[in-house]
C-alpha positions in Angstrom: 156.6 110.4 103.6 158.4 108.6 100.8 161.7 109.8 102.1 160.7 108.7 105.7 159.7 105.3 104.4 163.0 104.9 102.8 164.8 105.8 106.0 162.9 103.1 107.8 163.3 100.5 105.2 167.0 101.0 104.8 167.8 101.2 108.5 170.4 98.6 108.3 172.4 100.6 105.8 172.3 103.5 108.1 173.4 101.3 111.0 176.5 100.1 109.1 177.4 103.6 108.1 176.9 105.4 111.0 156.3 103.3 127.5 148.1 97.9 134.9 148.3 99.9 137.7 145.1 101.1 139.5 143.5 104.1 137.8 144.4 107.4 139.3 141.7 110.1 139.2 142.7 113.5 137.7 140.3 116.4 138.4 139.6 118.4 135.3 137.3 121.2 136.5 139.4 124.2 135.5 138.1 126.5 132.8 139.2 125.8 129.2 142.4 127.5 128.1 142.0 130.5 125.8 141.5 129.4 122.2 140.8 125.7 123.2 137.1 124.8 122.4 135.2 122.5 124.7 132.8 119.8 123.4 129.2 121.0 123.0 127.9 118.2 125.2 129.5 117.0 128.4 128.9 113.4 129.7 129.8 113.0 133.3 131.5 109.7 132.9 135.3 109.9 133.1 137.6 109.7 130.1 140.0 106.9 130.6 143.5 107.4 129.2 145.6 104.3 128.9 149.5 104.5 129.1 152.2 102.0 128.2 154.6 101.0 131.0 157.2 103.4 129.7 154.9 106.4 130.5 153.4 104.9 133.6 156.1 105.7 136.3 155.6 107.9 139.3 158.3 110.3 137.9 156.0 111.1 134.9 152.9 111.8 136.9 153.1 115.6 136.4 153.4 115.2 132.6 150.4 112.8 132.5 148.4 115.1 134.6 149.2 118.1 132.3 147.9 116.1 129.3 144.8 115.0 131.4 144.0 118.7 132.0 144.0 119.4 128.3 141.7 116.4 127.6 139.4 117.3 130.5 139.0 120.9 129.6 138.4 120.2 125.9 135.6 117.6 126.7 134.4 119.2 130.0 134.7 115.7 131.5 136.7 114.2 134.4 139.8 112.2 133.3 141.4 109.1 134.8 144.7 107.5 134.0 145.1 103.9 133.4 148.8 103.1 134.0 150.0 99.7 133.1 152.8 97.2 133.6 152.4 95.6 130.2 151.9 96.8 126.6 149.2 94.2 126.0 147.1 95.5 128.9 147.1 99.0 127.4 146.3 97.8 123.9 143.5 95.4 125.1 142.0 98.3 127.1 141.3 100.5 124.2 140.5 97.6 121.8 137.9 96.3 124.2 136.2 99.7 124.8 137.7 100.1 128.3 139.7 103.2 127.4 138.8 106.3 125.4 142.3 107.6 124.6 145.8 106.1 124.7 149.4 107.0 123.9 150.9 104.2 121.8 153.8 103.7 119.5 153.1 103.2 115.9 153.2 99.4 116.1 150.7 99.4 119.0 148.4 101.7 117.1 148.5 99.4 114.0 147.8 96.3 116.1 144.9 98.1 117.9 143.4 99.4 114.7 143.6 96.0 113.0 141.5 94.6 115.8 139.1 97.4 116.2 138.9 99.9 113.3 137.2 102.4 115.7 140.6 103.2 117.1 141.9 106.2 115.2 144.9 108.5 115.5 144.4 111.9 117.1 147.8 113.6 117.0 151.5 113.1 117.0 154.2 115.3 118.4 156.0 117.1 115.6 159.7 117.3 114.9 161.8 120.1 116.3 160.9 122.3 113.4 157.1 121.8 114.0 156.7 119.6 110.9 155.5 116.0 110.1 158.6 115.3 108.0 160.9 115.5 111.0 158.5 113.7 113.4 160.9 110.8 114.4 162.6 109.4 117.4 165.3 106.7 117.4 165.4 102.9 118.0 168.8 102.0 119.5 170.9 98.9 119.8 173.2 99.3 122.7 176.0 97.4 124.5 177.9 98.2 127.7 180.9 100.4 127.4 184.0 98.3 127.0 182.2 95.8 124.8 181.7 97.9 121.7 184.8 96.6 120.0 183.1 93.2 119.7 180.7 94.7 117.3 183.1 96.3 114.9 184.8 95.1 111.7 187.9 97.1 110.8 186.8 99.8 113.1 183.3 100.1 111.6 180.2 99.0 113.6 178.4 96.1 112.0 175.5 93.8 113.0 177.3 90.5 112.3 178.3 89.7 115.8 175.0 90.2 117.5 174.1 86.7 116.3 174.5 84.2 119.1 174.4 86.8 121.8 172.0 87.4 124.7 169.4 90.0 123.5 166.6 92.1 125.0 163.7 93.5 123.2 161.0 95.6 124.9 157.7 94.0 123.8 156.6 92.4 120.6 154.0 95.3 120.6 156.8 97.9 120.7 157.7 99.8 117.6 161.3 100.9 118.4 161.8 98.1 120.9 160.8 95.2 118.5 159.2 96.0 115.2 161.9 98.2 113.7 165.0 96.4 115.1 163.6 92.9 114.2 162.8 94.0 110.7 166.3 95.4 110.2 167.9 92.3 111.7 165.8 90.0 109.5 166.7 92.0 106.4 170.4 92.1 107.1 170.9 88.4 108.0 168.2 87.1 105.7 170.5 87.8 102.8 173.1 85.3 104.2 172.7 81.7 103.1 172.8 80.4 106.7 169.9 82.7 107.7 167.9 82.6 104.5 164.2 82.6 105.4 164.8 84.2 108.8 161.6 85.9 110.2 160.9 88.2 113.2 159.3 85.2 114.9 162.7 83.4 114.8 164.1 86.2 117.0 161.7 85.8 119.9 163.2 82.7 121.5 166.8 81.9 122.2 168.7 78.7 122.3 171.7 76.7 120.9 170.1 76.5 117.4 168.3 79.8 117.5 169.5 83.2 116.2 170.1 84.5 119.7 171.5 82.5 122.6 168.9 84.0 124.9 166.1 86.5 124.5 164.6 88.7 127.2 161.7 91.1 127.1 162.1 94.2 129.3 158.4 95.0 129.3 159.3 98.7 128.9 162.1 100.5 127.3 163.5 101.3 130.7 163.3 97.6 131.5 165.2 96.6 128.4 168.0 99.1 129.2 168.2 97.7 132.8 168.5 94.2 131.4 171.6 95.4 129.6 173.1 97.3 132.5 172.6 94.3 134.9 174.3 91.9 132.5 171.2 89.9 131.8 171.9 90.5 128.1 174.8 91.5 125.8 172.7 93.7 123.5 169.5 95.5 124.0 167.0 97.5 121.9 165.3 100.5 123.4 164.6 104.1 122.3 166.1 107.5 123.0 162.9 109.3 124.3 162.0 106.7 126.9 165.4 106.8 128.6 166.1 110.6 128.1 165.1 111.5 131.7 167.6 109.0 133.1 170.8 109.2 131.1 173.1 111.9 129.6 175.2 111.9 126.5 178.9 111.9 127.4 180.7 111.2 124.2 179.9 111.4 120.5 176.8 112.8 118.8 173.2 112.1 120.1 171.4 109.3 118.3 174.4 108.2 116.3 176.5 105.0 116.2 179.3 105.2 118.8 177.6 107.7 121.1 178.2 107.0 124.8 175.5 107.6 127.4 175.8 107.5 131.2 173.1 106.9 133.8 172.6 110.0 135.9 173.7 110.1 139.5 170.2 111.1 140.6 168.2 108.9 138.2 164.7 107.8 139.2 163.7 104.1 139.3 164.5 101.8 137.7 167.9 103.4 137.1 168.5 104.6 140.6 170.7 101.6 141.6 173.0 102.1 138.5 174.5 105.6 138.6 177.4 106.0 136.3 176.8 102.9 134.2 177.7 103.6 130.6 176.5 102.1 127.3 177.4 102.6 123.6 175.2 102.7 120.6 176.0 100.2 117.9 172.9 101.1 115.9 170.4 104.0 115.7 167.5 104.1 113.3 164.8 106.7 112.9 161.2 105.7 113.8 157.9 107.4 113.3 156.7 109.5 116.3 154.1 107.8 118.6 150.5 108.9 118.3 147.8 109.7 120.8 144.9 107.6 119.6 141.1 107.7 120.3 138.3 105.1 120.4 135.7 106.6 118.1 133.0 104.2 119.4 133.4 105.8 122.8 134.0 109.4 121.8 131.8 111.4 119.4 133.1 113.0 116.2 132.6 116.4 118.0 134.6 115.2 121.0 137.5 113.9 118.8 137.5 117.2 116.9 137.6 119.1 120.3 140.5 117.0 121.4 142.5 117.6 118.1 141.8 121.4 118.4 142.9 121.4 122.1 146.1 119.4 121.4 147.1 121.4 118.4 146.5 124.8 120.1 149.3 127.3 120.7 148.5 127.2 124.4 149.5 123.5 124.5 152.5 124.1 122.3 153.6 126.7 124.9 152.7 124.6 127.9 156.0 123.8 129.7 154.5 120.8 131.5 153.7 119.3 128.1 156.6 120.4 125.9 159.2 121.0 128.6 162.0 123.6 128.1 165.4 122.8 129.4 164.9 125.4 132.1 161.9 123.3 133.4 163.8 120.1 133.1 166.7 121.7 135.0 164.2 122.7 137.7 163.3 119.1 138.2 160.3 118.5 135.9 160.3 115.1 134.2 158.8 115.5 130.7 157.2 113.2 128.1 158.0 115.8 125.4 160.7 118.4 125.2 160.8 121.9 123.7 163.9 122.5 121.7 162.5 124.7 119.0 159.0 124.6 117.4 157.6 121.3 118.7 153.8 121.0 118.9 151.1 118.4 118.2 149.9 117.8 114.7 146.8 116.0 113.4 147.7 112.9 111.5 146.0 110.3 109.3 146.0 106.6 109.4 148.2 106.4 106.3 151.0 108.1 108.2 151.7 104.6 109.7 151.9 102.7 106.5 155.8 102.4 106.7 155.3 100.4 109.9 152.7 98.2 108.2 155.2 97.6 105.5 157.7 96.1 108.0 155.2 93.5 109.3 
């Protein structure tokens, strides 16, 4: 954890060197998978699962339904999805006891837990080796291909020239689309005399005397990327996992500065109008994996334990609709999580998210 905290807090140094719609009912009457215990009691009211906009698209319905089946079988209760069009809607839903479970980024969890301490982490997806230590994804800063030279000094990528540009974040409740990039920008520029005292709040609004000329919020990681592709902004912050179903690496090494990604020819909305568009990473910083969280005032301790046992089971780790293999993806399945090696869910404590708290 100390090493991961260090990675997050020195993200700029690394840069310079290198997810409400109407609820959709999901039946959950199938027998529990082998080895997955069900809760001792079974209320008949539905379990509501809240989703960020990033994970609310029609293309991810199969992945959401697969997870709903796990929840429904573990608790022997029906499950309903609450898809959303705004981060705040999802956060408010679980904070105000209108949802039992949610899939949030670390920043969203921290915000929800601060407002309602009954919100607790359930599990996170592990890293490729099945461990907590490698449980990260990446926060990107990207520019359109052909513009990357504007963000280099003597051939080395630098943050200096993002100042004064048009910029897109995701949401100020996003971890990789706001909290991490804003913290790194503040740390980097705050050391300069002109920007001494710069704060994350100073990055939210644009203008002639502001840090950015204009600031947009995409509302989702996909939306922030589209802001860039459609020339609404010069630089955008979004994460690798939320656009992985729509783009392909065409040059460089994945998640490293200088990598080039191209929108797939058959990409789903909102990328379907921009096949072939290419963007370049000018920054890439590791971020703590996003948790599933539970409202412990709406679910009993036994139910939470049943959920954790189900999520962390070998059956779930081997479920190709949850951790999708490349073969499943090639066959057309659109995943939330990918199986490259030993990925599985891990039970995690609240303290896992302290590095994000340290950025606030």
